[in-house]
C-alpha positions as CSV (number, residue, x, y, z in Angstrom):
1,M,-24.9,17.4,-1.4
2,V,-22.5,17.3,-4.3
3,G,-22.8,19.7,-6.7
4,L,-21.6,20.1,-10.8
5,V,-19.1,22.6,-9.6
6,D,-17.5,19.2,-7.3
7,V,-17.9,17.3,-10.5
8,V,-16.6,19.5,-12.4
9,I,-13.2,19.5,-10.5
10,I,-13.2,15.6,-10.1
11,I,-13.7,15.0,-14.0
12,L,-10.6,18.0,-14.2
13,Y,-8.3,15.7,-11.8
14,F,-9.0,12.3,-13.9
15,L,-7.9,14.9,-16.7
16,F,-4.8,16.2,-15.3
17,I,-3.2,12.5,-14.3
18,L,-3.9,11.4,-18.1
19,V,-2.1,14.8,-19.1
20,V,0.4,13.7,-16.6
21,G,1.3,10.5,-17.7
22,V,1.3,11.4,-21.8
23,I,3.6,13.7,-21.2
24,S,6.2,11.6,-19.2
25,Y,5.8,8.9,-21.7
26,R,8.3,10.9,-23.7
27,K,10.8,10.9,-21.3
28,V,10.8,6.9,-20.5
29,K,13.9,5.5,-22.3
30,N,14.4,2.2,-21.1
31,E,13.4,0.3,-18.1
32,Q,15.0,2.0,-15.3
33,D,13.3,5.2,-16.9
34,Y,9.9,3.6,-16.8
35,S,10.5,1.9,-13.0
36,L,13.1,4.0,-11.1
37,A,12.6,7.5,-12.9
38,G,16.6,7.5,-14.1
39,R,17.4,7.0,-10.2
40,S,17.1,10.9,-10.0
41,L,14.2,11.6,-7.3
42,G,15.3,14.5,-5.0
43,Y,13.4,15.4,-1.6
44,P,10.9,17.0,-3.0
45,L,9.6,14.5,-5.6
46,L,10.5,11.4,-3.0
47,I,9.1,12.8,0.0
48,G,5.8,13.4,-2.3
49,A,5.7,9.8,-3.7
50,I,6.6,7.8,0.0
51,T,4.1,10.2,1.5
52,A,1.5,9.7,-1.2
53,T,2.2,6.0,-0.9
54,A,2.1,5.5,2.7
55,I,-1.2,7.1,2.8
56,G,-2.9,5.1,0.7
57,S,-7.1,4.1,1.0
58,G,-6.4,1.7,4.2
59,A,-5.1,4.7,6.1
60,T,-7.2,6.8,4.9
61,L,-11.0,5.0,4.5
62,G,-9.8,2.0,6.2
63,I,-8.8,3.9,9.3
64,G,-11.4,6.4,9.2
65,G,-14.1,2.5,9.5
66,L,-12.1,1.2,12.4
67,A,-11.9,4.2,13.8
68,F,-15.5,4.8,14.0
69,N,-15.9,1.1,15.1
70,V,-12.8,1.1,18.1
71,G,-12.6,4.5,18.5
72,V,-8.5,5.9,19.4
73,A,-7.4,2.2,19.7
74,A,-7.0,2.6,16.0
75,L,-3.9,4.6,17.0
76,W,-2.1,1.0,17.5
77,S,-2.7,0.6,13.8
78,V,-0.8,3.9,12.9
79,I,1.9,3.5,15.3
80,A,2.8,-0.1,13.6
81,Y,3.3,1.2,10.3
82,A,4.8,4.2,11.4
83,L,7.7,1.9,13.0
84,G,8.0,0.2,10.4
85,L,9.0,3.3,8.3
86,V,11.4,3.9,10.7
87,G,13.1,0.8,10.5
88,F,12.8,0.7,6.8
89,A,15.0,4.0,6.4
90,F,17.6,2.2,8.4
91,I,17.9,-1.0,5.8
92,A,17.5,2.0,2.3
93,G,21.1,2.9,2.3
94,V,21.2,-1.1,1.5
95,I,18.7,-1.4,-0.7
96,R,20.1,1.6,-2.5
97,R,23.4,0.4,-2.8
98,I,22.8,-3.2,-4.2
99,K,20.4,-1.8,-6.7
100,L,18.4,-4.9,-6.7
101,W,14.9,-3.7,-5.7
102,T,11.9,-6.4,-6.8
103,I,11.7,-8.6,-3.7
104,P,12.1,-12.0,-6.6
105,E,15.5,-10.6,-7.7
106,V,16.9,-10.0,-4.1
107,L,15.9,-13.5,-3.7
108,R,17.4,-14.7,-6.5
109,E,20.5,-12.8,-6.6
110,R,20.9,-14.8,-3.3
111,Y,19.4,-18.0,-3.0
112,G,18.6,-18.8,-7.0
113,N,15.8,-19.1,-9.3
114,T,13.1,-21.4,-7.6
115,T,12.8,-18.8,-4.7
116,R,12.5,-16.0,-7.4
117,I,9.8,-17.7,-9.1
118,I,7.8,-18.7,-6.2
119,C,8.3,-15.9,-4.9
120,A,6.8,-13.5,-8.4
121,I,3.9,-16.2,-8.6
122,F,2.9,-15.2,-4.9
123,L,4.0,-11.6,-5.7
124,M,1.6,-11.0,-8.9
125,L,-1.6,-12.7,-7.3
126,G,-1.1,-10.6,-4.3
127,L,-0.9,-7.4,-6.4
128,I,-4.2,-8.4,-8.3
129,A,-5.9,-8.8,-5.0
130,L,-4.5,-5.5,-3.9
131,F,-5.1,-3.5,-7.2
132,G,-8.4,-4.5,-6.9
133,V,-8.8,-3.6,-3.3
134,Q,-7.7,0.2,-4.4
135,V,-10.1,0.5,-7.0
136,A,-12.9,-1.2,-4.9
137,A,-12.2,1.5,-2.5
138,L,-13.2,4.0,-4.8
139,G,-16.9,2.5,-5.4
140,T,-17.2,2.5,-2.0
141,V,-16.7,6.8,-2.1
142,F,-18.8,6.9,-4.7
143,T,-21.7,4.5,-3.1
144,A,-21.4,7.1,-0.4
145,I,-22.4,9.5,-1.7
146,G,-25.4,8.8,-3.3
147,N,-24.0,7.7,-6.5
148,V,-23.2,11.1,-7.9
149,Y,-25.1,11.8,-11.6
150,G,-25.9,8.3,-12.3
151,I,-22.4,7.0,-11.4
152,T,-22.4,3.5,-9.8
153,Y,-20.0,1.6,-7.9
154,S,-19.3,-0.7,-10.8
155,S,-19.2,2.5,-13.6
156,A,-16.9,4.1,-10.8
157,V,-15.2,1.1,-11.0
158,L,-14.4,1.0,-14.7
159,I,-13.4,4.3,-15.0
160,A,-11.0,4.7,-12.3
161,G,-9.3,1.4,-12.9
162,V,-9.1,2.7,-16.9
163,V,-7.3,5.9,-16.2
164,M,-4.9,4.1,-13.7
165,I,-3.8,1.8,-15.9
166,A,-3.6,4.5,-18.6
167,Y,-1.2,6.5,-17.1
168,T,0.6,4.5,-15.5
169,F,1.1,2.2,-18.8
170,A,2.3,5.0,-20.5
171,G,4.8,7.4,-18.0
172,G,5.7,4.6,-15.4
173,M,7.6,5.8,-12.7
174,F,8.0,9.4,-14.3
175,A,4.6,9.6,-14.4
176,I,3.6,8.5,-10.4
177,A,6.1,10.7,-9.3
178,Y,5.3,13.8,-10.8
179,T,1.7,13.1,-9.5
180,E,2.3,12.0,-6.6
181,I,3.8,15.3,-5.0
182,I,0.6,17.2,-6.2
183,Q,-1.9,13.9,-4.6
184,A,0.2,14.5,-1.3
185,I,-0.1,18.2,-0.6
186,L,-3.2,17.5,-1.9
187,L,-4.2,14.9,0.8
188,L,-2.2,16.3,3.5
189,A,-3.8,20.1,3.1
190,V,-7.8,19.0,2.5
191,L,-8.0,15.6,4.2
192,G,-5.4,16.3,6.8
193,I,-6.3,19.9,7.4
194,M,-9.2,21.5,6.1
195,L,-11.8,18.3,6.7
196,P,-11.0,18.2,10.4
197,V,-10.9,22.0,11.1
198,F,-14.7,21.9,9.3
199,V,-16.0,18.7,10.8
200,F,-14.7,20.3,14.8
201,T,-15.8,23.8,13.6
202,D,-19.3,22.0,13.9
203,T,-19.4,20.4,16.8
204,P,-16.2,21.1,19.2
205,I,-13.9,17.8,19.9
206,T,-14.6,17.6,23.0
207,T,-18.4,17.3,22.5
208,V,-17.7,14.8,20.4
209,M,-15.6,12.7,22.8
210,A,-17.8,14.0,25.5
211,G,-20.7,11.7,23.5
212,V,-19.0,8.2,22.4
213,P,-18.9,5.4,24.5
214,G,-16.3,5.5,26.8
215,S,-15.0,2.2,25.1
216,M,-13.8,4.5,21.7
217,L,-12.1,6.7,24.1
218,D,-9.7,3.8,25.7
219,F,-6.4,3.7,24.0
220,M,-5.2,0.6,26.0
221,K,-8.1,-1.8,26.0
222,G,-10.2,-0.5,23.0
223,V,-8.9,-3.7,20.9
224,P,-8.4,-7.2,22.2
225,F,-4.5,-7.8,22.9
226,H,-4.6,-10.5,20.1
227,T,-5.6,-7.9,17.4
228,L,-2.9,-6.2,18.2
229,I,-0.4,-8.3,17.8
230,G,-2.0,-9.1,14.7
231,W,-1.8,-5.2,13.8
232,F,2.7,-5.1,14.7
233,F,3.3,-8.2,13.1
234,T,1.8,-7.4,9.8
235,L,2.0,-3.4,9.2
236,L,5.3,-3.2,10.5
237,P,7.3,-6.0,8.9
238,I,5.6,-5.4,5.2
239,C,7.3,-1.6,5.2
240,F,10.3,-4.1,5.1
241,I,8.9,-5.9,2.3
242,D,6.9,-3.2,0.7
243,V,8.2,-3.5,-3.6
244,S,6.7,-0.1,-3.8
245,L,8.4,1.8,-1.0
246,W,12.1,-0.1,-2.6
247,Q,11.4,1.1,-5.9
248,R,11.2,4.6,-4.1
249,A,14.3,4.3,-2.6
250,S,16.0,3.3,-5.6
251,S,14.2,5.9,-7.1
252,A,16.4,8.4,-4.6
253,R,19.1,10.6,-6.4
254,N,21.6,9.2,-3.3
255,E,21.0,7.3,0.0
256,K,20.8,10.0,1.9
257,V,17.8,11.5,0.0
258,A,16.4,8.5,0.4
259,V,16.6,7.8,4.3
260,K,15.7,11.8,5.2
261,S,12.8,11.5,2.6
262,I,11.4,8.3,4.7
263,L,11.5,9.9,8.0
264,V,9.9,13.0,6.7
265,S,7.0,10.9,4.9
266,M,6.9,8.9,8.6
267,V,6.1,12.1,10.1
268,L,3.7,13.4,7.8
269,Y,1.7,9.9,8.0
270,F,1.4,9.9,11.3
271,G,0.0,13.8,11.3
272,Y,-2.4,12.3,8.7
273,S,-3.6,9.6,10.2
274,V,-4.2,11.2,13.8
275,A,-6.9,14.0,11.9
276,I,-8.5,10.9,9.9
277,V,-8.9,9.0,13.4
278,L,-10.3,11.6,14.9
279,V,-12.8,12.5,12.2
280,G,-13.7,8.7,12.2
281,I,-14.4,9.3,15.4
282,A,-16.5,12.1,14.7
283,G,-18.6,10.1,12.2
284,F,-19.7,7.6,14.8
285,Y,-20.7,10.7,17.0
286,H,-22.9,12.2,14.5
287,Y,-23.6,8.9,12.2
288,P,-23.7,5.8,14.6
289,D,-26.3,3.6,12.2
290,L,-23.7,4.6,9.3
291,A,-22.3,1.0,9.3
292,K,-26.2,-0.5,9.5
293,T,-27.2,1.8,6.5
294,F,-23.8,1.1,3.6
295,G,-23.2,-2.3,4.6
296,T,-19.9,-1.1,6.1
297,S,-18.4,1.8,8.1
298,D,-15.3,2.0,5.7
299,V,-17.7,4.8,4.0
300,V,-17.6,7.0,7.4
301,I,-14.9,9.9,5.2
302,P,-16.7,10.5,2.4
303,V,-19.9,10.5,4.6
304,I,-18.3,13.0,7.0
305,I,-17.1,15.3,3.7
306,S,-20.7,15.0,1.3
307,K,-22.5,16.3,5.0
308,H,-20.1,18.5,6.8
309,L,-18.7,20.3,3.7
310,P,-19.5,22.9,1.5
311,V,-19.7,23.0,-1.9
312,V,-15.8,22.9,-4.0
313,A,-14.4,21.8,-0.6
314,I,-16.7,18.5,-1.2
315,G,-15.2,18.3,-5.1
316,L,-11.4,19.2,-3.5
317,S,-11.9,16.5,-1.1
318,L,-13.4,13.7,-3.0
319,A,-10.1,14.4,-5.8
320,A,-8.0,13.8,-2.4
321,I,-9.8,10.7,-2.3
322,L,-9.2,9.8,-5.4
323,A,-5.3,10.4,-5.1
324,V,-5.3,8.2,-2.5
325,V,-7.0,5.8,-4.4
326,M,-4.7,6.5,-7.3
327,S,-1.7,6.6,-5.4
328,T,-1.3,3.2,-4.1
329,A,-3.0,1.6,-6.8
330,A,-0.3,3.4,-9.3
331,S,2.1,1.7,-7.5
332,V,0.9,-1.4,-7.3
333,L,0.6,-1.6,-11.1
334,M,4.0,-0.7,-11.5
335,V,5.5,-3.4,-8.8
336,A,3.2,-5.7,-11.8
337,G,4.8,-4.2,-14.5
338,M,8.1,-4.7,-13.0
339,T,7.6,-8.4,-11.9
340,G,6.3,-9.6,-15.1
341,S,9.6,-8.2,-17.0
342,T,12.3,-8.8,-14.6
343,D,11.4,-11.6,-12.5
344,I,9.1,-13.8,-15.0
345,A,10.0,-13.0,-19.2
346,R,13.5,-12.8,-17.9
347,I,13.3,-16.7,-16.2
348,F,11.8,-17.9,-20.8
349,K,14.0,-15.2,-22.1
350,P,17.2,-14.1,-20.5
351,N,18.8,-12.5,-23.1
352,M,15.7,-9.6,-23.9
353,D,16.5,-6.2,-24.4
354,E,15.9,-2.5,-22.8
355,R,13.0,-2.6,-25.5
356,Q,10.9,-6.0,-25.0
357,G,11.7,-5.4,-21.7
358,L,9.6,-1.9,-21.7
359,L,6.8,-3.9,-23.4
360,V,6.2,-6.6,-21.5
361,A,6.2,-4.3,-18.4
362,R,3.8,-2.3,-19.7
363,L,2.0,-5.4,-20.9
364,S,2.0,-6.4,-17.0
365,V,0.5,-3.2,-16.2
366,L,-2.4,-3.7,-18.7
367,G,-3.1,-7.6,-17.6
368,I,-2.9,-6.9,-13.6
369,G,-4.8,-3.9,-14.1
370,V,-7.7,-5.6,-16.0
371,L,-7.5,-8.6,-13.6
372,G,-7.8,-6.3,-10.9
373,V,-10.7,-4.5,-11.8
374,S,-12.4,-7.8,-12.2
375,F,-11.4,-8.6,-9.0
376,S,-12.8,-5.8,-7.4
377,L,-16.5,-6.2,-9.3
378,L,-16.9,-9.1,-6.9
379,M,-15.4,-8.2,-3.9
380,R,-15.9,-5.3,-1.2
381,G,-13.9,-4.1,2.5
382,I,-10.4,-2.3,2.8
383,F,-8.8,-2.5,6.3
384,D,-9.6,-6.4,6.8
385,M,-8.6,-7.4,2.7
386,M,-4.9,-5.0,3.1
387,L,-4.4,-7.0,6.3
388,L,-4.9,-10.4,4.7
389,S,-3.0,-9.7,1.3
390,F,-0.1,-8.3,3.4
391,A,-0.3,-11.2,5.6
392,L,0.2,-13.6,2.7
393,F,3.2,-11.9,1.0
394,I,4.7,-11.2,4.7
395,S,4.1,-14.8,5.4
396,G,6.4,-16.4,2.3
397,A,9.0,-13.3,1.8
398,F,9.7,-11.9,4.7
399,V,12.1,-14.0,6.7
400,P,13.4,-14.9,3.2
401,V,14.1,-11.7,2.2
402,M,16.1,-10.3,5.6
403,A,18.1,-13.5,5.7
404,A,19.2,-12.5,2.6
405,L,20.2,-9.1,3.3
406,F,21.8,-9.6,6.6
407,W,22.8,-13.8,7.0
408,K,25.5,-15.1,5.0
409,K,24.1,-18.7,6.5
410,A,21.0,-18.7,4.8
411,T,20.5,-21.5,2.2
412,N,18.6,-22.0,-0.8
413,T,16.8,-25.1,0.8
414,G,15.8,-23.3,3.7
415,A,14.6,-20.0,2.3
416,I,12.2,-22.3,0.3
417,T,10.8,-24.2,3.7
418,S,10.4,-21.1,5.3
419,M,8.2,-19.1,2.2
420,I,6.1,-22.4,1.5
421,G,5.9,-22.9,5.1
422,G,4.7,-19.4,6.4
423,M,2.6,-19.5,3.6
424,I,0.7,-22.7,4.5
425,V,0.3,-21.9,8.1
426,V,-1.3,-18.6,6.9
427,V,-4.1,-20.0,5.0
428,I,-4.5,-22.9,7.9
429,L,-5.2,-20.2,10.5
430,Y,-7.2,-18.2,8.5
431,G,-9.2,-20.8,7.1
432,L,-10.1,-21.9,10.7
433,N,-10.7,-18.3,11.9
434,K,-8.2,-17.9,13.9
435,P,-8.5,-21.0,16.4
436,F,-7.4,-20.0,20.2
437,N,-7.0,-16.2,18.8
438,I,-3.6,-17.1,17.5
439,E,-3.0,-14.0,14.3
440,P,-2.2,-16.4,11.1
441,I,0.4,-13.8,10.8
442,F,2.3,-14.3,13.6
443,G,1.7,-18.1,13.5
444,A,3.3,-17.9,10.1
445,L,6.2,-15.7,11.0
446,V,6.9,-17.6,14.2
447,V,7.1,-21.3,11.9
448,S,8.9,-19.3,8.7
449,S,12.0,-18.3,11.2
450,T,12.3,-21.7,12.7
451,L,12.2,-23.2,9.4
452,M,14.6,-20.9,7.9
453,Y,17.1,-21.2,10.9
454,I,17.0,-24.6,11.3
455,V,17.3,-25.7,7.7
456,S,19.7,-23.2,6.7
457,V,22.0,-24.5,9.6
458,L,21.7,-28.2,8.6
459,T,21.9,-27.2,4.8
460,Y,24.6,-24.8,5.3
461,K,28.2,-25.6,3.6
462,P,31.0,-23.0,4.3
463,G,31.9,-21.2,0.9
464,T,29.1,-22.5,-0.9
465,T,26.5,-20.1,0.1
466,S,26.5,-15.9,-1.3
467,I,27.8,-13.6,1.4
468,H,25.0,-11.8,2.8
469,L,23.9,-8.9,0.2
470,A,24.0,-6.0,2.8
471,A,27.9,-7.0,2.8
472,R,28.5,-5.2,-0.6
């Protein structure tokens, strides 16, 4: 049962976020301050920022719901993303060195404005959906705990959307960095440690494991092989082109800080996710009809919180979930702001000064935020929608970006063909509901890679193509 004290804790958390945004507003003098915190972040702030970004609503509500459905096999998705973070650590130094952190900007530097425009448009559309997923996750939480004090799904979406837009609009990366270290600590301590301790003190983990179907304990066969392929080909490569991760690597004080912070964050993410998987399985043990009651298994974590934790602990846990959603949502808005300023507005006004660029960035945050909130009022679902939004971006951007960084023979024509081909394939395969169990992202990456190689080889002319960016 959610008490008044718990509601007060949640309100205080919202106020804290807004205060940080107002204070951070004074630190923002130009676009670099707004987007990269002046490239000055050290270990504590950067580890907090990356960890809070990795532990988004998908790694909490989505993974919890997935574990409710498939058991320990949900850990395969965790492993896929963790490996992606390790891989990203290896290229973080390159990203920090080339001083380019938006994906469209990288494509423009290597291939020209055409690929930049195509990528920016698809990225902005994806960001609307991704922000909508985060806000919808918050609505799911309040639905699960029984419309706390009259707060419905719609009103929760609107309140959270306004707060997240406001503090990102004001403080940018400074606001995000200072709040994310608090959010990361709250997530790890409350949801990663306190929640499983309470749950398995009530019912020992051995009792839970003995009381669930054997299929939920089958790590190797808990999900179909083609599903595992889809997870790995989505969650691993997204780390390489996740603009929020590029932004954090670019915000680091130096390359060493960037690389070590990513690896530490990976360890924290993995440990946290294991705890969430175990709690999700416990949710099935206690409430096997939960998905039928609420229409989705994504509510398992908030339901466990409301049923198994005492007063105050419930408030802290719900505030931790707010931290999950707001961290990811703020990152999405931050990317939208800088994409609007750097990759769209400057195409039409190349000589835009810093003051105008900052204004456009903030207006982009506002615009994408409003559209995302509208979108979230029309949709539900977390893990699958997250995979879909990732797949759409990966299908068009992954191969051209990696080629831009590491292959000197990649050409503009090859990149455009690769982007369009990959996006068409992923849309068709999703539209046909994965015929022959072909994972859309797998088919899209095969086609995208093939087109990039063949077309680039046919159109490459020595001396006319920029050298790969990693050679800088």
